[in-house]
MOPAC internal coordinates of N, CA, C and O (Angstrom, degrees):
PM7 1SCF
backbone

  N    0.0000 0     0.00 0     0.00 0    0    0    0
  C    1.4399 1     0.00 0     0.00 0    1    0    0
  C    1.5329 1   109.65 1     0.00 0    2    1    0
  O    1.2310 1   121.21 1   137.95 1    3    2    1
  N    1.3278 1   115.30 1   -42.05 1    3    2    1
  C    1.4614 1   119.38 1   179.21 1    5    3    2
  C    1.5254 1   110.81 1   -63.98 1    6    5    3
  O    1.2310 1   120.43 1   139.92 1    7    6    5
  N    1.3198 1   116.78 1   -40.08 1    7    6    5
  C    1.4562 1   120.67 1   177.62 1    9    7    6
  C    1.5208 1   110.70 1   -58.90 1   10    9    7
  O    1.2310 1   120.22 1   137.38 1   11   10    9
  N    1.3371 1   117.18 1   -42.62 1   11   10    9
  C    1.4598 1   122.30 1  -178.11 1   13   11   10
  C    1.5249 1   110.72 1   -62.25 1   14   13   11
  O    1.2310 1   120.21 1   131.79 1   15   14   13
  N    1.3320 1   117.20 1   -48.21 1   15   14   13
  C    1.4700 1   119.28 1  -178.82 1   17   15   14
  C    1.5319 1   111.09 1   -70.93 1   18   17   15
  O    1.2310 1   120.15 1   143.81 1   19   18   17
  N    1.3313 1   117.32 1   -36.19 1   19   18   17
  C    1.4697 1   119.85 1   177.15 1   21   19   18
  C    1.5260 1   111.01 1   -63.07 1   22   21   19
  O    1.2310 1   120.85 1   135.73 1   23   22   21
  N    1.3199 1   115.98 1   -44.27 1   23   22   21
  C    1.4685 1   121.33 1  -178.41 1   25   23   22
  C    1.5257 1   111.65 1   -59.41 1   26   25   23
  O    1.2310 1   120.42 1   148.18 1   27   26   25
  N    1.3153 1   116.80 1   -31.82 1   27   26   25
  C    1.4640 1   121.55 1  -177.99 1   29   27   26
  C    1.5235 1   113.46 1   -97.47 1   30   29   27
  O    1.2310 1   120.69 1  -178.62 1   31   30   29
  N    1.3268 1   116.29 1     1.38 1   31   30   29
  C    1.4628 1   120.03 1   177.15 1   33   31   30
  C    1.5208 1   113.66 1    69.49 1   34   33   31
  O    1.2310 1   120.26 1  -150.38 1   35   34   33
  N    1.3105 1   117.10 1    29.62 1   35   34   33
  C    1.4652 1   121.70 1  -179.27 1   37   35   34
  C    1.5219 1   108.84 1   -87.32 1   38   37   35
  O    1.2310 1   120.77 1   -47.93 1   39   38   37
  N    1.3305 1   116.13 1   132.07 1   39   38   37
  C    1.4596 1   121.64 1   179.94 1   41   39   38
  C    1.5215 1   110.60 1   -73.82 1   42   41   39
  O    1.2310 1   120.74 1   -44.04 1   43   42   41
  N    1.3394 1   116.19 1   135.96 1   43   42   41
  C    1.4553 1   121.10 1   176.18 1   45   43   42
  C    1.5193 1   108.85 1  -151.85 1   46   45   43
  O    1.2310 1   121.56 1   -16.64 1   47   46   45
  N    1.3206 1   114.61 1   163.36 1   47   46   45
  C    1.4543 1   120.47 1   179.64 1   49   47   46
  C    1.5293 1   109.32 1   -97.00 1   50   49   47
  O    1.2310 1   120.48 1   -36.23 1   51   50   49
  N    1.3080 1   116.70 1   143.77 1   51   50   49
  C    1.4639 1   120.11 1  -177.67 1   53   51   50
  C    1.5302 1   112.90 1   -70.14 1   54   53   51
  O    1.2310 1   120.16 1   165.48 1   55   54   53
  N    1.3361 1   117.29 1   -14.52 1   55   54   53
  C    1.4623 1   119.46 1   179.55 1   57   55   54
  C    1.5328 1   112.70 1   -99.28 1   58   57   55
  O    1.2310 1   120.54 1  -165.30 1   59   58   57
  N    1.3304 1   116.57 1    14.70 1   59   58   57
  C    1.4736 1   119.83 1   179.27 1   61   59   58
  C    1.5245 1   110.58 1   -72.33 1   62   61   59
  O    1.2310 1   120.99 1   -36.40 1   63   62   61
  N    1.3264 1   115.71 1   143.60 1   63   62   61
  C    1.4622 1   121.01 1   176.48 1   65   63   62
  C    1.5263 1   109.34 1   -80.14 1   66   65   63
  O    1.2310 1   120.98 1   -11.07 1   67   66   65
  N    1.3452 1   115.73 1   168.93 1   67   66   65
  C    1.4711 1   119.44 1   177.27 1   69   67   66
  C    1.5224 1   110.93 1   -59.93 1   70   69   67
  O    1.2310 1   120.50 1   139.46 1   71   70   69
  N    1.3231 1   116.66 1   -40.54 1   71   70   69
  C    1.4671 1   120.37 1   179.86 1   73   71   70
  C    1.5253 1   110.67 1   -62.09 1   74   73   71
  O    1.2310 1   120.21 1   139.46 1   75   74   73
  N    1.3140 1   117.21 1   -40.54 1   75   74   73
  C    1.4685 1   120.53 1   179.12 1   77   75   74
  C    1.5283 1   110.67 1   -68.40 1   78   77   75
  O    1.2310 1   120.86 1   138.46 1   79   78   77
  N    1.3316 1   115.97 1   -41.54 1   79   78   77
  C    1.4671 1   119.34 1   176.55 1   81   79   78
  C    1.5186 1   111.17 1   -62.27 1   82   81   79
  O    1.2310 1   120.92 1   139.12 1   83   82   81
  N    1.3347 1   115.84 1   -40.88 1   83   82   81
  C    1.4596 1   119.93 1   179.46 1   85   83   82
  C    1.5268 1   110.52 1   -61.83 1   86   85   83
  O    1.2310 1   119.70 1   136.65 1   87   86   85
  N    1.3212 1   118.18 1   -43.35 1   87   86   85
  C    1.4641 1   121.56 1   177.32 1   89   87   86
  C    1.5258 1   111.35 1   -63.14 1   90   89   87
  O    1.2310 1   120.53 1   141.58 1   91   90   89
  N    1.3133 1   116.58 1   -38.42 1   91   90   89
  C    1.4586 1   121.12 1   177.21 1   93   91   90
  C    1.5233 1   110.71 1   -63.57 1   94   93   91
  O    1.2310 1   120.86 1   136.69 1   95   94   93
  N    1.3228 1   115.96 1   -43.31 1   95   94   93
  C    1.4726 1   120.83 1   178.29 1   97   95   94
  C    1.5212 1   110.37 1   -63.48 1   98   97   95
  O    1.2310 1   119.96 1   136.14 1   99   98   97
  N    1.3248 1   117.68 1   -43.86 1   99   98   97
  C    1.4649 1   120.55 1   179.40 1  101   99   98
  C    1.5239 1   111.38 1   -60.28 1  102  101   99
  O    1.2310 1   120.24 1   144.62 1  103  102  101
  N    1.3292 1   117.15 1   -35.38 1  103  102  101
  C    1.4727 1   120.45 1   179.57 1  105  103  102
  C    1.5280 1   111.51 1   -68.34 1  106  105  103
  O    1.2310 1   120.04 1   148.31 1  107  106  105
  N    1.3235 1   117.53 1   -31.69 1  107  106  105
  C    1.4645 1   121.10 1  -174.86 1  109  107  106
  C    1.5199 1   114.11 1  -102.09 1  110  109  107
  O    1.2310 1   120.42 1   172.48 1  111  110  109
  N    1.3024 1   116.81 1    -7.52 1  111  110  109
  C    1.4650 1   120.09 1  -179.29 1  113  111  110
  C    1.5284 1   109.76 1   -74.44 1  114  113  111
  O    1.2310 1   119.82 1   -44.59 1  115  114  113
  N    1.3280 1   117.95 1   135.41 1  115  114  113
  C    1.4753 1   119.86 1   176.95 1  117  115  114
  C    1.5262 1   110.44 1   -60.93 1  118  117  115
  O    1.2310 1   120.72 1   -36.42 1  119  118  117
  N    1.3258 1   116.22 1   143.58 1  119  118  117
  C    1.4585 1   121.58 1  -179.19 1  121  119  118
  C    1.5265 1   111.67 1   -66.27 1  122  121  119
  O    1.2310 1   120.48 1   139.97 1  123  122  121
  N    1.3215 1   116.68 1   -40.03 1  123  122  121
  C    1.4655 1   121.12 1  -177.88 1  125  123  122
  C    1.5221 1   109.06 1  -125.76 1  126  125  123
  O    1.2310 1   121.58 1   -30.31 1  127  126  125
  N    1.3007 1   114.58 1   149.69 1  127  126  125
  C    1.4559 1   119.71 1   175.93 1  129  127  126
  C    1.5214 1   108.49 1   -73.46 1  130  129  127
  O    1.2310 1   120.50 1   -46.36 1  131  130  129
  N    1.3147 1   116.65 1   133.64 1  131  130  129
  C    1.4559 1   121.65 1  -179.84 1  133  131  130
  C    1.5220 1   108.92 1  -104.60 1  134  133  131
  O    1.2310 1   121.22 1   -48.43 1  135  134  133
  N    1.3069 1   115.26 1   131.57 1  135  134  133
  C    1.4570 1   121.59 1   179.05 1  137  135  134
  C    1.5221 1   109.40 1  -108.08 1  138  137  135
  O    1.2310 1   120.47 1   -28.10 1  139  138  137
  N    1.3117 1   116.70 1   151.90 1  139  138  137
  C    1.4624 1   121.23 1  -179.72 1  141  139  138
  C    1.5243 1   110.88 1   -59.09 1  142  141  139
  O    1.2310 1   120.21 1   143.52 1  143  142  141
  N    1.3170 1   117.21 1   -36.48 1  143  142  141
  C    1.4713 1   119.80 1  -179.35 1  145  143  142
  C    1.5221 1   110.94 1   -65.58 1  146  145  143
  O    1.2310 1   119.94 1   147.14 1  147  146  145
  N    1.3510 1   117.71 1   -32.86 1  147  146  145
  C    1.4583 1   120.90 1   177.62 1  149  147  146
  C    1.5254 1   110.66 1   -63.83 1  150  149  147
  O    1.2310 1   120.76 1   137.18 1  151  150  149
  N    1.3302 1   116.15 1   -42.82 1  151  150  149
  C    1.4645 1   120.36 1   178.54 1  153  151  150
  C    1.5242 1   111.13 1   -64.73 1  154  153  151
  O    1.2310 1   120.43 1   137.33 1  155  154  153
  N    1.3126 1   116.78 1   -42.67 1  155  154  153
  C    1.4611 1   121.13 1   178.81 1  157  155  154
  C    1.5288 1   110.60 1   -60.50 1  158  157  155
  O    1.2310 1   120.59 1   133.64 1  159  158  157
  N    1.3197 1   116.48 1   -46.36 1  159  158  157
  C    1.4604 1   120.01 1   179.28 1  161  159  158
  C    1.5234 1   111.90 1   -65.92 1  162  161  159
  O    1.2310 1   120.12 1   140.60 1  163  162  161
  N    1.3362 1   117.37 1   -39.40 1  163  162  161
  C    1.4675 1   120.84 1   178.50 1  165  163  162
  C    1.5293 1   110.86 1   -62.34 1  166  165  163
  O    1.2310 1   120.52 1   142.46 1  167  166  165
  N    1.3270 1   116.61 1   -37.54 1  167  166  165
  C    1.4662 1   120.34 1   178.37 1  169  167  166
  C    1.5213 1   112.18 1   -65.08 1  170  169  167
  O    1.2310 1   120.57 1   160.16 1  171  170  169
  N    1.3293 1   116.51 1   -19.84 1  171  170  169
  C    1.4626 1   121.25 1   178.67 1  173  171  170
  C    1.5244 1   112.14 1  -106.29 1  174  173  171
  O    1.2310 1   120.41 1  -163.91 1  175  174  173
  N    1.3320 1   116.82 1    16.09 1  175  174  173
  C    1.4593 1   121.23 1   173.39 1  177  175  174
  C    1.5192 1   115.70 1    84.73 1  178  177  175
  O    1.2310 1   119.67 1  -163.89 1  179  178  177
  N    1.3174 1   118.23 1    16.11 1  179  178  177
  C    1.4602 1   121.55 1  -179.67 1  181  179  178
  C    1.5233 1   110.57 1  -108.32 1  182  181  179
  O    1.2310 1   120.94 1   -28.20 1  183  182  181
  N    1.3198 1   115.81 1   151.80 1  183  182  181
  C    1.4543 1   121.55 1   176.83 1  185  183  182
  C    1.5211 1   108.58 1  -118.37 1  186  185  183
  O    1.2310 1   120.55 1   -46.22 1  187  186  185
  N    1.3188 1   116.55 1   133.78 1  187  186  185
  C    1.4588 1   121.98 1   178.82 1  189  187  186
  C    1.5203 1   108.30 1   -93.26 1  190  189  187
  O    1.2310 1   120.79 1   -51.45 1  191  190  189
  N    1.3083 1   116.09 1   128.55 1  191  190  189
  C    1.4526 1   121.54 1   176.63 1  193  191  190
  C    1.5222 1   107.58 1  -110.33 1  194  193  191
  O    1.2310 1   120.62 1   -65.67 1  195  194  193
  N    1.3122 1   116.42 1   114.33 1  195  194  193
  C    1.4634 1   120.99 1   179.48 1  197  195  194
  C    1.5213 1   109.19 1   -85.70 1  198  197  195
  O    1.2310 1   120.59 1   -49.11 1  199  198  197
  N    1.3060 1   116.49 1   130.89 1  199  198  197
  C    1.4550 1   122.59 1   178.32 1  201  199  198
  C    1.5150 1   109.95 1  -105.79 1  202  201  199
  O    1.2310 1   120.08 1   -30.69 1  203  202  201
  N    1.3301 1   117.46 1   149.31 1  203  202  201
  C    1.4571 1   118.22 1   176.99 1  205  203  202
  C    1.5241 1   110.21 1   -65.55 1  206  205  203
  O    1.2310 1   119.93 1   -40.42 1  207  206  205
  N    1.3274 1   117.73 1   139.58 1  207  206  205
  C    1.4578 1   119.30 1  -179.54 1  209  207  206
  C    1.5181 1   111.65 1   -67.99 1  210  209  207
  O    1.2310 1   121.02 1   -31.24 1  211  210  209
  N    1.3136 1   115.65 1   148.76 1  211  210  209
  C    1.4703 1   123.26 1   175.42 1  213  211  210
  C    1.5240 1   112.70 1    60.90 1  214  213  211
  O    1.2310 1   119.42 1  -148.99 1  215  214  213
  N    1.3084 1   118.70 1    31.01 1  215  214  213
  C    1.4578 1   121.51 1   179.80 1  217  215  214
  C    1.5322 1   107.93 1  -108.53 1  218  217  215
  O    1.2310 1   119.66 1   -81.02 1  219  218  217
  N    1.3307 1   118.26 1    98.98 1  219  218  217
  C    1.4620 1   120.13 1  -171.80 1  221  219  218
  C    1.5267 1   114.44 1   -63.52 1  222  221  219
  O    1.2310 1   119.64 1   152.95 1  223  222  221
  N    1.3213 1   118.28 1   -27.05 1  223  222  221
  C    1.4598 1   119.36 1   179.31 1  225  223  222
  C    1.5254 1   111.90 1   -68.26 1  226  225  223
  O    1.2310 1   120.19 1   151.06 1  227  226  225
  N    1.3146 1   117.25 1   -28.94 1  227  226  225
  C    1.4575 1   121.33 1  -178.48 1  229  227  226
  C    1.5241 1   112.98 1  -105.31 1  230  229  227
  O    1.2310 1   120.04 1   168.57 1  231  230  229
  N    1.3198 1   117.53 1   -11.43 1  231  230  229
  C    1.4619 1   122.41 1   178.30 1  233  231  230
  C    1.5311 1   108.58 1  -123.90 1  234  233  231
  O    1.2310 1   119.84 1   -92.94 1  235  234  233
  N    1.3230 1   117.91 1    87.06 1  235  234  233
  C    1.4673 1   120.74 1  -176.15 1  237  235  234
  C    1.5226 1   114.26 1   -56.22 1  238  237  235
  O    1.2310 1   119.81 1   156.84 1  239  238  237
  N    1.3306 1   117.97 1   -23.16 1  239  238  237
  C    1.4520 1   120.10 1   179.46 1  241  239  238
  C    1.5226 1   110.24 1   -61.14 1  242  241  239
  O    1.2310 1   120.17 1   149.08 1  243  242  241
  N    1.3384 1   117.29 1   -30.92 1  243  242  241
  C    1.4607 1   120.78 1   178.80 1  245  243  242
  C    1.5223 1   110.81 1   -65.10 1  246  245  243
  O    1.2310 1   120.24 1   141.76 1  247  246  245
  N    1.3153 1   117.15 1   -38.24 1  247  246  245
  C    1.4677 1   121.04 1   177.80 1  249  247  246
  C    1.5200 1   109.49 1   -65.94 1  250  249  247
  O    1.2310 1   120.43 1   133.34 1  251  250  249
  N    1.3347 1   116.79 1   -46.66 1  251  250  249
  C    1.4633 1   120.69 1  -178.23 1  253  251  250
  C    1.5326 1   110.32 1   -64.31 1  254  253  251
  O    1.2310 1   120.41 1   137.62 1  255  254  253
  N    1.3182 1   116.83 1   -42.38 1  255  254  253
  C    1.4593 1   120.21 1  -179.55 1  257  255  254
  C    1.5257 1   110.05 1   -63.90 1  258  257  255
  O    1.2310 1   120.03 1   142.17 1  259  258  257
  N    1.3202 1   117.54 1   -37.83 1  259  258  257
  C    1.4648 1   121.06 1   177.37 1  261  259  258
  C    1.5181 1   111.52 1   -62.90 1  262  261  259
  O    1.2310 1   120.29 1   138.22 1  263  262  261
  N    1.3262 1   117.06 1   -41.78 1  263  262  261
  C    1.4687 1   121.70 1   178.52 1  265  263  262
  C    1.5236 1   109.99 1   -63.46 1  266  265  263
  O    1.2310 1   120.47 1   133.88 1  267  266  265
  N    1.3302 1   116.70 1   -46.12 1  267  266  265
  C    1.4648 1   120.66 1  -178.64 1  269  267  266
  C    1.5265 1   110.84 1   -63.22 1  270  269  267
  O    1.2310 1   120.17 1   135.49 1  271  270  269
  N    1.3361 1   117.29 1   -44.51 1  271  270  269
  C    1.4677 1   120.13 1  -179.99 1  273  271  270
  C    1.5264 1   111.13 1   -62.90 1  274  273  271
  O    1.2310 1   120.28 1   141.26 1  275  274  273
  N    1.3188 1   117.07 1   -38.74 1  275  274  273
  C    1.4669 1   120.57 1   178.97 1  277  275  274
  C    1.5202 1   110.82 1   -64.15 1  278  277  275
  O    1.2310 1   120.62 1   136.79 1  279  278  277
  N    1.3366 1   116.42 1   -43.21 1  279  278  277
  C    1.4697 1   120.26 1   179.24 1  281  279  278
  C    1.5323 1   111.81 1   -64.68 1  282  281  279
  O    1.2310 1   120.70 1   138.21 1  283  282  281
  N    1.3154 1   116.26 1   -41.79 1  283  282  281
  C    1.4656 1   119.61 1   179.22 1  285  283  282
  C    1.5262 1   109.79 1   -63.77 1  286  285  283
  O    1.2310 1   120.52 1   135.61 1  287  286  285
  N    1.3210 1   116.61 1   -44.39 1  287  286  285
  C    1.4699 1   120.40 1  -179.38 1  289  287  286
  C    1.5217 1   111.39 1   -62.97 1  290  289  287
  O    1.2310 1   120.00 1   143.63 1  291  290  289
  N    1.3305 1   117.61 1   -36.37 1  291  290  289
  C    1.4672 1   120.98 1  -178.05 1  293  291  290
  C    1.5273 1   112.13 1   -69.92 1  294  293  291
  O    1.2310 1   120.53 1   148.22 1  295  294  293
  N    1.3383 1   116.60 1   -31.78 1  295  294  293
  C    1.4685 1   119.95 1  -175.87 1  297  295  294
  C    1.5240 1   113.78 1  -102.90 1  298  297  295
  O    1.2310 1   119.71 1   176.82 1  299  298  297
  N    1.3216 1   118.16 1    -3.18 1  299  298  297
  C    1.4612 1   121.54 1  -177.29 1  301  299  298
  C    1.5265 1   108.82 1   -83.60 1  302  301  299
  O    1.2310 1   120.93 1   -74.63 1  303  302  301
  N    1.3219 1   115.84 1   105.37 1  303  302  301
  C    1.4609 1   119.85 1  -179.57 1  305  303  302
  C    1.5286 1   112.71 1  -109.68 1  306  305  303
  O    1.2310 1   120.35 1   160.10 1  307  306  305
  N    1.3341 1   116.93 1   -19.90 1  307  306  305
  C    1.4689 1   119.56 1  -175.77 1  309  307  306
  C    1.5283 1   112.65 1   -97.94 1  310  309  307
  O    1.2310 1   120.20 1   155.37 1  311  310  309
  N    1.3323 1   117.23 1   -24.63 1  311  310  309
  C    1.4592 1   123.24 1  -176.53 1  313  311  310
  C    1.5262 1   111.95 1    60.44 1  314  313  311
  O    1.2310 1   120.68 1  -157.12 1  315  314  313
  N    1.3210 1   116.30 1    22.88 1  315  314  313
  C    1.4674 1   122.02 1   174.86 1  317  315  314
  C    1.5274 1   108.11 1   -88.16 1  318  317  315
  O    1.2310 1   120.47 1   -39.14 1  319  318  317
  N    1.3251 1   116.71 1   140.86 1  319  318  317
  C    1.4559 1   121.39 1  -177.01 1  321  319  318
  C    1.5276 1   111.89 1   -58.12 1  322  321  319
  O    1.2310 1   120.31 1   137.49 1  323  322  321
  N    1.3226 1   117.00 1   -42.51 1  323  322  321
  C    1.4706 1   119.49 1  -178.25 1  325  323  322
  C    1.5277 1   111.13 1   -65.19 1  326  325  323
  O    1.2310 1   120.15 1   145.40 1  327  326  325
  N    1.3384 1   117.33 1   -34.60 1  327  326  325
  C    1.4601 1   120.23 1   178.42 1  329  327  326
  C    1.5285 1   111.28 1   -70.86 1  330  329  327
  O    1.2310 1   120.73 1   140.11 1  331  330  329
  N    1.3243 1   116.20 1   -39.89 1  331  330  329
  C    1.4676 1   120.34 1   177.25 1  333  331  330
  C    1.5294 1   109.56 1   -64.78 1  334  333  331
  O    1.2310 1   120.71 1   139.74 1  335  334  333
  N    1.3204 1   116.25 1   -40.26 1  335  334  333
  C    1.4648 1   120.30 1   178.64 1  337  335  334
  C    1.5287 1   110.20 1   -62.70 1  338  337  335
  O    1.2310 1   120.47 1   137.38 1  339  338  337
  N    1.3299 1   116.71 1   -42.62 1  339  338  337
  C    1.4603 1   120.37 1   179.72 1  341  339  338
  C    1.5365 1   110.46 1   -64.75 1  342  341  339
  O    1.2310 1   120.26 1   137.11 1  343  342  341
  N    1.3210 1   117.11 1   -42.89 1  343  342  341
  C    1.4656 1   120.42 1   177.29 1  345  343  342
  C    1.5260 1   111.12 1   -62.55 1  346  345  343
  O    1.2310 1   120.83 1   139.99 1  347  346  345
  N    1.3186 1   116.02 1   -40.01 1  347  346  345
  C    1.4714 1   119.84 1   179.07 1  349  347  346
  C    1.5200 1   110.47 1   -63.60 1  350  349  347
  O    1.2310 1   120.27 1   134.13 1  351  350  349
  N    1.3167 1   117.08 1   -45.87 1  351  350  349
  C    1.4633 1   120.45 1   179.92 1  353  351  350
  C    1.5190 1   111.52 1   -62.05 1  354  353  351
  O    1.2310 1   120.04 1   139.32 1  355  354  353
  N    1.3315 1   117.52 1   -40.68 1  355  354  353
  C    1.4631 1   121.10 1   177.75 1  357  355  354
  C    1.5272 1   110.81 1   -61.86 1  358  357  355
  O    1.2310 1   120.71 1   135.99 1  359  358  357
  N    1.3224 1   116.24 1   -44.01 1  359  358  357
  C    1.4562 1   119.66 1  -177.88 1  361  359  358
  C    1.5247 1   112.49 1   -72.97 1  362  361  359
  O    1.2310 1   120.05 1   145.84 1  363  362  361
  N    1.3298 1   117.50 1   -34.16 1  363  362  361
  C    1.4606 1   119.23 1   174.51 1  365  363  362
  C    1.5265 1   109.98 1   -64.89 1  366  365  363
  O    1.2310 1   120.31 1   140.52 1  367  366  365
  N    1.3255 1   117.01 1   -39.48 1  367  366  365
  C    1.4574 1   120.68 1   177.30 1  369  367  366
  C    1.5277 1   110.53 1   -63.28 1  370  369  367
  O    1.2310 1   120.50 1   141.93 1  371  370  369
  N    1.3336 1   116.65 1   -38.07 1  371  370  369
  C    1.4658 1   120.38 1   178.58 1  373  371  370
  C    1.5233 1   110.80 1   -63.83 1  374  373  371
  O    1.2310 1   120.46 1   142.89 1  375  374  373
  N    1.3275 1   116.73 1   -37.11 1  375  374  373
  C    1.4700 1   120.02 1   178.80 1  377  375  374
  C    1.5163 1   110.15 1   -65.73 1  378  377  375
  O    1.2310 1   120.23 1   136.07 1  379  378  377
  N    1.3257 1   117.17 1   -43.93 1  379  378  377
  C    1.4483 1   119.60 1  -178.49 1  381  379  378
  C    1.5161 1   112.09 1   -70.22 1  382  381  379
  O    1.2310 1   119.71 1   156.75 1  383  382  381
  N    1.3208 1   118.15 1   -23.25 1  383  382  381
  C    1.4597 1   120.92 1   176.69 1  385  383  382
  C    1.5280 1   111.25 1   -83.41 1  386  385  383
  O    1.2310 1   119.82 1   170.69 1  387  386  385
  N    1.3292 1   117.95 1    -9.31 1  387  386  385
  C    1.4408 1   120.38 1   174.93 1  389  387  386
  C    1.5187 1   114.74 1    90.76 1  390  389  387
  O    1.2310 1   119.23 1  -168.18 1  391  390  389
  N    1.3236 1   119.07 1    11.82 1  391  390  389
  C    1.4635 1   119.32 1  -178.64 1  393  391  390
  C    1.5357 1   111.80 1  -106.61 1  394  393  391
  O    1.2310 1   120.36 1  -159.94 1  395  394  393
  N    1.3198 1   116.92 1    20.06 1  395  394  393
  C    1.4631 1   119.15 1  -173.56 1  397  395  394
  C    1.5124 1   113.01 1   -65.46 1  398  397  395
  O    1.2310 1   119.63 1   146.45 1  399  398  397
  N    1.3055 1   118.31 1   -33.55 1  399  398  397
  C    1.4492 1   120.58 1  -176.71 1  401  399  398
  C    1.5294 1   111.92 1   -82.61 1  402  401  399
  O    1.2310 1   120.49 1   170.52 1  403  402  401
  N    1.3086 1   116.66 1    -9.48 1  403  402  401
  C    1.4581 1   120.02 1   175.68 1  405  403  402
  C    1.5218 1   108.23 1   -86.99 1  406  405  403
  O    1.2310 1   121.08 1   -12.35 1  407  406  405
  N    1.3106 1   115.54 1   167.65 1  407  406  405
  C    1.4612 1   119.05 1   175.54 1  409  407  406
  C    1.5174 1   108.64 1   -93.54 1  410  409  407
  O    1.2310 1   121.45 1   -94.70 1  411  410  409
  N    1.3228 1   114.83 1    85.30 1  411  410  409
  C    1.4949 1   120.95 1  -178.50 1  413  411  410
  C    1.5135 1   110.84 1   -72.38 1  414  413  411
  O    1.2310 1   120.10 1   180.00 1  415  414  413

């Protein structure tokens, strides 16, 4: 804890307890993790919006992937890799053609 506050040049008293140091760290810790790519994009006028992982309402790819997996599972009778690959390619093509939400 002392290393963390020293590294950041934060003033503290040598008689502080761990709980007090922890509160001091919480006050100075950044709210969000900053990535170099975020800074690069911000310098070019873009804002990065982080979405929660595995949240299908905010990540539509999760919905599409669920549909594709369901279709592959329904038609996979041989369990051979080449057949699964062919089913996957057919269903990916269906998504790009825009008929994924229909019952193709």
